[in-house]
C-alpha positions in Angstrom: 200.3 138.1 54.6 198.3 140.8 56.4 199.9 143.8 58.1 199.7 144.5 61.8 199.2 148.2 62.1 198.5 150.9 64.7 195.2 152.7 64.7 196.8 155.7 63.0 198.4 153.6 60.3 195.1 151.9 59.7 193.3 155.2 59.2 195.9 156.1 56.5 195.7 152.7 54.8 191.9 153.0 54.6 192.0 156.6 53.4 194.4 155.6 50.6 192.4 152.5 49.7 189.2 154.5 49.4 190.9 156.9 47.1 191.5 153.9 44.9 187.9 152.9 45.1 188.4 149.9 47.4 185.7 148.7 49.9 186.5 147.5 53.4 185.0 144.8 55.6 185.7 144.7 59.4 185.7 141.7 61.7 186.8 141.4 65.3 187.4 138.9 68.1 189.8 137.4 70.6 191.2 134.8 68.3 192.8 133.0 71.3 194.0 129.6 70.0 193.1 130.0 66.4 190.8 127.3 65.0 188.9 126.4 61.9 185.8 128.5 62.9 188.0 131.6 63.0 189.4 130.8 59.6 185.9 130.3 58.1 184.6 133.5 59.7 187.5 135.6 58.3 187.3 134.0 54.9 183.6 134.7 54.7 184.2 138.3 55.9 186.8 138.9 53.3 184.3 138.0 50.6 182.2 141.0 51.6 184.7 143.6 50.4 188.0 144.3 48.7 190.0 144.5 51.9 189.5 142.9 55.4 190.4 144.7 58.6 190.5 142.5 61.7 190.5 144.0 65.2 191.9 141.7 67.9 191.0 142.2 71.6 193.9 143.2 73.8 194.9 140.9 76.8 193.1 143.0 79.5 189.8 143.0 77.6 189.9 139.2 77.1 190.6 138.7 80.8 187.5 140.8 81.5 185.4 138.8 79.0 186.7 135.3 79.5 188.3 135.2 83.0 191.8 135.4 84.6 193.1 132.3 82.8 192.7 133.9 79.4 194.1 134.8 77.0 196.2 131.7 76.4 198.3 133.7 73.9 199.3 137.3 74.2 197.8 139.9 71.9 200.9 140.3 69.8 201.0 136.6 69.1 197.3 136.4 68.3 197.6 139.4 65.9 200.5 137.7 64.1 198.6 134.5 63.7 195.5 136.4 62.3 197.7 138.4 60.0 199.2 135.2 58.5 195.8 134.2 57.2 195.3 134.7 53.5 191.9 136.5 53.9 193.3 139.2 56.2 194.7 142.5 55.0 195.1 144.5 58.2 195.2 143.7 61.9 194.8 146.2 64.7 194.7 145.5 68.5 192.0 147.3 70.5 191.4 147.8 74.2 187.9 149.2 74.3 185.0 147.1 75.6 183.5 147.2 72.0 184.7 148.0 68.6 182.3 150.9 68.2 185.1 153.5 68.5 187.1 151.8 65.7 184.0 151.5 63.6 183.3 155.3 64.0 186.9 156.1 63.1 187.2 153.8 60.1 183.6 153.6 58.8 184.1 150.2 57.1 181.5 149.4 54.4 180.6 146.1 56.1 180.8 145.1 59.8 181.0 141.3 59.9 179.9 139.2 62.8 179.8 135.5 63.3 176.7 133.3 63.2 176.2 133.5 67.0 174.7 136.9 66.2 171.8 138.2 64.2 171.7 141.6 62.6 169.5 142.7 65.4 171.8 141.5 68.2 175.1 142.9 66.9 176.2 145.3 69.8 177.5 147.9 67.3 174.5 147.9 65.0 173.4 151.5 65.9 177.0 152.7 65.2 177.1 151.0 61.8 173.6 152.3 60.9 174.6 155.9 61.9 177.4 156.1 59.4 175.6 154.2 56.6 177.4 150.9 56.7 175.9 147.5 56.6 176.2 144.4 58.8 176.9 140.9 57.5 176.5 137.7 59.5 179.2 135.4 58.1 181.0 132.1 58.8 179.9 128.6 59.6 177.6 127.7 62.5 179.2 128.5 65.8 180.2 125.0 66.8 183.9 125.7 67.3 185.3 127.7 70.2 188.5 128.2 72.0 186.7 127.6 75.3 185.5 124.2 74.2 189.0 123.4 72.9 190.5 124.3 76.3 187.9 122.1 78.1 188.8 119.2 75.8 192.5 119.7 76.6 191.8 119.8 80.3 192.6 123.5 80.7 
């Protein structure tokens, strides 16, 4: 099971891992109502490095992105669900509009985004390029979404 950590704890875990020669992949998202697309995305991201860090949007940032009815689950619950996945090593909750500040702080070897992006459309591409990391587009085609699930459930 992955570990839910603070930003400060994560910095220390990454530092110690790098001392042991480990590589780090980084993925992020809302993960509101976990579904198979999330699992496939994170499993593919994990294959890019020795350890996988997942950044989960906080509740306020999701409301800003998805509207006042979201998230369905609070950040602590979403983080716990993500941490329970076998592919995930570390989970951190973030409040910023993008993960660029976390990327600058952690400098993961690989920043993983889902197939709804291309390398050229990843919002943090310049940040990753600046510190010498790489971007990987991973997961299955984006034909699963929490928004679609909620519509099907009448929510």
